[in-house]
N, C-alpha and C positions, 0 to 999 in steps of 0.2 A: 576503614572497612570498604572493600570494593564489592558491589553486589551485582553489577550488570556487565562487567568487563574486566580485563586484566591490565588496565592502564593505557592501552593503545587505542581501543575503540569500544563500542558497546555491542554486546551479543544480543540481538533482538529477542530471541527466545528466552534468554536469561532475564532480560529487562521485563518482559511480559509476566514471567513467573514471579519475579520480585514484587512487581506492582500488584499482581493478584493476591499475593500473600498479605499485602497491606489492605486488601478489600477493594482494590481498583480493578474491577472486572470488565468495565467498558472503557476502552481507550480510543481517543480520536487523535490521529496524527496528521500533520501536514508537513510536507517536505518535498524534495525534488526526486528525480528519477533514481538517484543512488539510494536514498532511504527506502523508497518503495521497493526497489530491487532486493534490498537486504531483508525486508519484511516478507516478501514473497519467497525468497530462498530459504528463510528460516521456518516457513510454514505457519506463520502466526497471523497472516492476513485473513480475516473472516469476511470483510465487506469492503467494497470499493465504490466511492462516489466519483463519477467522472462527468465533467462538463465538456460538451463539444460546441465550439463557436462556429458560426456560419461564415468564417473567413478562411481563405486558403493562402498559404505561404509556401515557398520552396526553399530548400537549403539543406544543410547537413544535420538536420534535427535527428535526435536519437529516439528510441522508444520511450514510452512513459515510465518504464521500469528498467533501470540499468544496474549492472553489478554482477554478482555471482550467477552463473547459469544454473538452471534447475533441470534435473533429469527428465521429468515428465511435466509438461505445462499444466498449470492448475486450471481447473474448469470452474467458472463462476456462472451463476444463472441471473438473468435480469429480474429484479424485484419490482422496480418502478421506473417509469420514463415520463418526464414532464418536458413540455416545450413552452418557451416564451420568447417571442421576437426572433424565432429561428434558432435560438440556443436550445440544446438538448441537455437535460440533467438526468443522468442515468445512475441508478443504484443497483449494484450487483452484489450477490452474496455467494459464499462458497457453496458449490453444488453438493 
């Protein structure tokens, strides 16, 4: 039985629905830019915790979310911001 994809990958919206049906309504995910981009594109991201380091680097880095493009960028509101040793810990929620 396949519940969250058709064998090639996972459909984030389908996975969230399948987990919710099992009573898992609060999900915490960790992954790279590709997973985050898929969650954003599927419209299932409600909250984002983002840490900023006080270090600068240059190079060919990509955005924090990569993958499918979205028609309209999603607007998130700052819920909390903490600082320690120059690091910023931000929590954003869907506006």
